[in-house]
C-alpha positions in Angstrom: 35.5 23.5 -18.9 32.8 25.0 -21.2 30.0 27.3 -20.1 27.4 24.5 -20.3 29.4 22.3 -18.0 30.0 25.2 -15.6 26.2 25.9 -15.5 25.4 22.3 -14.7 27.9 22.3 -11.8 26.4 25.5 -10.4 22.8 24.2 -10.4 23.8 20.9 -9.0 25.7 22.7 -6.2 22.5 24.7 -5.5 20.4 21.6 -5.4 22.9 19.8 -3.1 22.9 22.8 -0.6 19.1 23.1 -0.5 18.8 19.3 0.0 21.4 19.4 2.8 19.3 22.1 4.5 16.2 19.9 4.2 18.1 16.8 5.5 19.4 18.8 8.5 15.9 19.8 9.5 16.4 23.5 8.6 13.4 23.1 6.3 11.2 20.4 7.9 8.6 18.3 6.0 5.6 20.3 4.9 7.4 23.7 5.3 7.6 26.3 2.6 11.0 27.1 1.2 12.2 30.7 0.8 11.6 32.3 -2.6 14.0 31.7 -5.5 15.5 35.1 -5.0 15.9 34.7 -1.3 17.7 31.4 -1.8 19.8 32.9 -4.5 20.9 35.6 -2.1 21.8 33.1 0.6 23.8 31.0 -2.0 25.3 34.0 -3.7 24.3 32.7 -7.2 21.8 33.7 -9.9 18.1 33.0 -9.2 17.8 31.1 -12.5 20.4 28.7 -11.3 18.5 28.2 -8.1 15.4 27.6 -10.2 17.1 24.7 -12.0 18.2 23.2 -8.7 14.7 23.4 -7.3 13.3 21.9 -10.5 15.6 18.9 -10.1 14.4 18.4 -6.5 10.8 18.6 -7.7 11.5 16.0 -10.4 13.0 13.8 -7.6 9.8 14.1 -5.6 11.4 15.8 -2.6 9.8 19.2 -3.2 6.2 20.0 -4.3 5.8 23.1 -6.4 2.5 24.9 -6.0 1.9 27.5 -8.7 1.7 31.1 -7.4 2.2 29.8 -3.9 5.8 28.5 -3.7 7.9 25.4 -3.1 7.2 23.1 -0.2 9.1 20.2 1.3 7.0 17.1 0.7 6.1 14.9 3.6 9.0 12.5 3.2 9.4 9.0 4.5 12.8 8.2 5.8 14.1 6.1 2.8 13.4 9.0 0.4 15.5 11.3 2.5 18.6 9.2 2.1 21.3 10.4 -0.2 21.8 7.9 -3.0 25.5 6.9 -3.4 27.0 4.5 -5.9 30.0 2.3 -5.2 31.4 1.7 -8.7 33.8 -1.2 -9.2 35.4 -2.9 -12.2 34.0 -6.4 -12.7 37.4 -8.1 -12.6 37.3 -7.7 -8.8 34.2 -9.9 -8.9 35.1 -12.4 -11.6 38.9 -13.1 -11.0 40.1 -16.5 -10.2 39.6 -16.1 -6.5 37.7 -13.6 -4.3 39.5 -10.3 -4.7 40.2 -8.6 -1.3 40.1 -5.1 -2.7 36.3 -5.2 -3.2 35.7 -6.0 0.5 38.2 -3.3 1.7 36.5 -0.7 -0.5 33.0 -1.6 0.8 34.3 -1.6 4.3 35.9 1.9 3.9 32.7 3.3 2.4 30.5 1.9 5.1 32.8 3.2 7.8 32.4 6.8 6.6 29.0 7.1 5.0 26.4 7.0 7.7 23.6 4.7 6.8 21.2 7.0 8.5 22.0 9.6 5.8 23.1 7.5 2.8 21.9 4.6 0.7 24.8 2.8 -0.9 24.4 0.8 -4.1 27.2 -1.3 -5.6 27.5 -1.2 -9.4 29.9 -3.2 -11.6 31.3 -2.4 -15.0 33.3 -4.0 -17.8 36.4 -2.0 -18.6 35.1 -1.0 -22.1 31.4 -0.5 -21.1 31.6 2.0 -18.2 28.8 4.2 -19.5 26.6 1.4 -20.7 27.0 -0.7 -17.5 26.8 1.9 -14.8 26.8 5.5 -16.1 23.3 5.4 -17.6 21.9 3.7 -14.4 23.5 6.3 -12.2 21.9 9.2 -14.0 18.5 7.4 -14.5 18.3 6.5 -10.8 19.3 10.0 -9.7 22.3 8.7 -7.8 23.9 11.9 -6.5 27.4 10.8 -5.8 29.7 7.9 -6.7 32.9 6.3 -5.3 34.8 4.8 -8.3 37.6 2.3 -8.3 39.0 2.6 -11.8 40.5 0.5 -14.5 42.5 2.2 -17.2 40.4 2.6 -20.3 39.0 5.3 -22.6 35.5 4.1 -21.6 36.0 5.1 -18.0 37.4 8.5 -18.9 34.5 9.3 -21.2 32.0 7.9 -18.7 33.3 10.0 -15.8 33.2 13.1 -17.9 29.5 12.5 -18.7 28.7 11.9 -15.1 30.3 15.1 -14.0 28.4 17.0 -16.7 25.2 15.5 -15.4 25.9 16.9 -12.0 27.0 13.7 -10.3 29.6 14.1 -7.6 32.6 11.9 -8.2 35.4 10.7 -5.9 37.9 8.1 -7.2 39.9 5.5 -5.2 42.9 5.9 -7.5 44.3 8.5 -9.7 44.6 8.8 -13.5 46.0 11.6 -15.7 42.7 11.9 -17.5 41.0 13.1 -14.3 42.9 16.4 -14.5 40.5 19.1 -15.6 37.4 17.3 -14.3 35.6 18.4 -11.2 36.4 15.2 -9.3 38.4 14.2 -6.3 40.9 11.3 -6.3 43.3 9.5 -4.0 46.6 8.5 -5.7 47.6 5.0 -4.6 49.8 4.1 -7.5 52.2 1.2 -6.6 55.1 2.9 -8.3 55.1 5.4 -5.4 56.4 2.6 -3.2 58.7 1.0 -5.9 61.6 3.2 -5.2 61.5 2.7 -1.4 61.1 -1.0 -1.8 63.9 -1.6 -4.3 66.3 0.8 -2.5 65.6 -1.0 0.7 66.4 -4.3 -1.0 69.7 -3.0 -2.2 70.6 -1.8 1.3 69.9 -5.3 2.5 72.4 -6.7 0.0 70.2 -7.7 -2.9 71.5 -7.0 -6.4 69.8 -9.6 -8.5 66.2 -8.2 -8.2 63.3 -9.3 -10.4 60.2 -7.0 -10.5 57.2 -8.8 -11.9 54.3 -6.9 -13.4 51.0 -7.6 -15.2 51.2 -7.0 -19.0 50.3 -4.4 -20.1 50.9 -2.0 -17.2 49.8 1.7 -17.5 52.6 2.7 -15.1 55.4 0.8 -16.8 57.1 3.9 -18.1 57.2 5.3 -14.5 58.5 2.1 -13.2 61.3 1.9 -15.8 62.3 5.5 -15.0 62.5 4.7 -11.3 64.5 1.5 -11.8 66.9 3.3 -14.2 67.7 5.9 -11.6 68.2 3.3 -8.9 70.3 1.1 -11.2 72.5 4.1 -12.1 73.0 5.1 -8.5 73.9 1.6 -7.3 75.4 0.0 -10.3 72.8 -2.7 -10.8 73.2 -2.9 -14.6 70.4 -2.8 -17.2 67.1 -2.0 -15.5 65.2 -3.7 -18.4 66.6 -7.0 -17.1 64.9 -6.5 -13.7 61.4 -6.3 -15.3 59.4 -9.6 -15.8 56.0 -9.3 -17.5 53.1 -11.6 -16.6 50.5 -11.8 -19.3 46.9 -11.3 -18.1 43.4 -10.8 -19.7 42.2 -8.9 -16.6 40.6 -12.0 -15.0 43.3 -14.7 -15.3 47.0 -14.2 -15.1 49.6 -16.6 -16.5 51.7 -16.7 -13.3 53.4 -19.8 -14.6 55.6 -17.6 -16.7 57.5 -16.9 -13.4 58.5 -20.5 -13.1 61.6 -19.9 -15.3 62.9 -17.5 -12.6 62.7 -20.3 -10.0 64.3 -22.9 -12.2 67.3 -21.0 -13.5 70.7 -21.6 -11.9 71.2 -17.8 -11.9 68.0 -17.2 -9.9 67.4 -13.7 -8.6 67.8 -13.3 -4.8 64.5 -11.6 -4.5 61.3 -11.4 -6.6 59.0 -8.3 -6.2 55.4 -9.5 -6.9 52.7 -7.1 -8.1 50.1 -8.3 -5.6 49.0 -10.9 -3.1 47.9 -13.3 -5.9 51.4 -13.6 -7.3 52.8 -13.8 -3.8 50.6 -16.9 -3.1 51.6 -18.5 -6.3 55.3 -18.0 -5.6 55.0 -19.5 -2.2 53.3 -22.6 -3.6 55.9 -23.0 -6.4 58.8 -22.6 -3.9 57.3 -25.3 -1.7 57.1 -27.7 -4.6 60.7 -27.1 -5.6 62.0 -27.1 -2.0 63.0 -23.5 -2.2 63.0 -22.0 1.3 61.8 -18.4 1.8 63.8 -16.3 2.6 67.0 -18.4 2.9 67.0 -19.4 -0.8 64.7 -16.7 -2.2 63.3 -13.5 -0.8 59.8 -12.4 -1.8 58.3 -8.9 -1.5 55.2 -7.2 -3.1 54.2 -3.8 -4.4 50.7 -4.5 -3.1 49.3 -6.9 -0.5 45.7 -6.6 0.6 45.5 -10.1 2.1 48.6 -10.3 4.4 47.2 -13.1 6.5 46.8 -15.6 3.5 50.6 -16.3 3.3 52.6 -18.7 5.3 55.2 -16.0 6.0 54.3 -12.3 6.5 55.3 -10.6 3.2 57.4 -7.4 2.9 55.2 -4.8 1.2 53.9 -1.3 1.6 51.3 -0.9 4.3 47.9 -1.5 2.9 46.4 1.7 1.5 43.1 0.5 -0.1 41.0 0.9 3.1 42.6 4.2 4.0 42.2 5.6 0.5 38.5 4.6 0.4 37.8 6.3 3.7 39.5 9.5 2.4 37.6 9.5 -0.8 34.3 8.8 1.0 34.8 11.7 3.3 35.5 14.0 0.4 32.4 12.7 -1.4 30.3 13.4 1.6 31.6 17.0 1.8 30.8 17.4 -1.9 27.3 16.1 -1.5 26.8 18.7 1.3 27.7 21.4 -1.2 31.3 22.0 0.0 34.3 22.3 -2.3 37.3 20.1 -2.0 40.5 22.1 -1.1 42.5 19.7 -3.4 41.7 17.8 -6.5 43.6 14.7 -5.4 45.7 13.4 -2.5 48.8 11.3 -3.0 49.2 8.7 -0.3 52.6 7.5 0.7 53.0 4.3 2.7 55.8 2.9 4.7 57.4 -0.4 3.7 56.6 -3.2 6.2 59.9 -5.2 6.3 59.2 -8.7 7.4 60.9 -12.1 7.5 60.1 -12.8 3.8 63.2 -10.8 2.9 66.6 -11.9 3.9 69.4 -9.5 4.8 72.4 -10.5 2.7 74.7 -7.7 3.9 76.7 -9.9 6.3 77.2 -12.6 3.6 78.4 -10.0 1.1 76.6 -9.0 -2.1 77.3 -10.0 -5.6 78.2 -7.0 -7.8 76.3 -6.4 -10.9 72.8 -7.4 -11.9 72.9 -10.6 -14.0 70.5 -10.9 -16.9 67.2 -12.5 -15.8 65.5 -15.0 -18.1 62.8 -13.5 -20.3 59.2 -14.7 -20.2 56.8 -14.8 -23.1 54.8 -11.6 -23.7 51.3 -11.3 -25.0 48.6 -8.7 -25.1 45.9 -8.4 -22.5 44.3 -6.3 -19.8 45.9 -5.4 -16.6 45.1 -7.8 -13.8 45.4 -7.1 -10.1 47.6 -4.0 -9.9 46.0 -1.1 -11.7 
């Protein structure tokens, strides 16, 4: 991090600490603040950095500077004392084919943690290639002090977050990306590949050897998934792991789930399909019903992610839902940062347990078929990731 960025972070930290003192009542409305040098001594930083933090509070209208007299806390009405927080979400959560459950879970998690007596939460939406244009500029212009961000994978998001950090905005991310390393942000790692090994190995232990893993194309975690499947295949003799992967083309808003129909219609059908999310699970249930395929007797269904477990006719085997928990953790860390406290860790990796339900049959008693037969290929096309990020 360069000297200019470090300076911005120091003055924003001074600003946040002074504001926290005001909000706590240590410096009530109308009272005079200690001098710049006295504040600098209390904060153990240079008085010029304190001056910049005070100037930002003056510009925000929270402090009145009286030349040759000092800085005074303005008589503040309650709404102006609220800390402005932005909930930043990709627009595909809003504009997908059906209401996306992740948006509601994220909002619920933020509202649980961020006390509305202290915070004013604003929801902001961005297109994957217009992060700064759609939300970044608004966050800085409105003097939003902290943001909770659920990310899509794009260079636009990486550059936008970097500019926000340099502007002194506190950032906590509900997901983790490699480009966050080196930035002064906090993130919660909920990558679905963390559960992929547990899920596939559990399926093997239950006698499944013809396993199809469906994913949205392209998938930024595809290399990690291939590595995981290669290790499992080598250990259990499942054959070529490439044959287990089934891509689903998507433009980020609409997925071509019908490409999975070939798996249901082939005579060499897999014994289990691992879906990327609840949307594909629902599609599979509908198509199985139309073809008189019984779940799980004829076909088992599992998922890497299921944020809407009550929408399916049968409870689906999947990792326990992490979206709500991840949001609560990120919101707590953001609240600490807004109070001028440092995060002990740059990110936390959440691991979830697999919730084994009746959607997966146990084939061990019937005997398992050795080898992993080649699964039919589906048509590939370019597009954005949809659903699983």
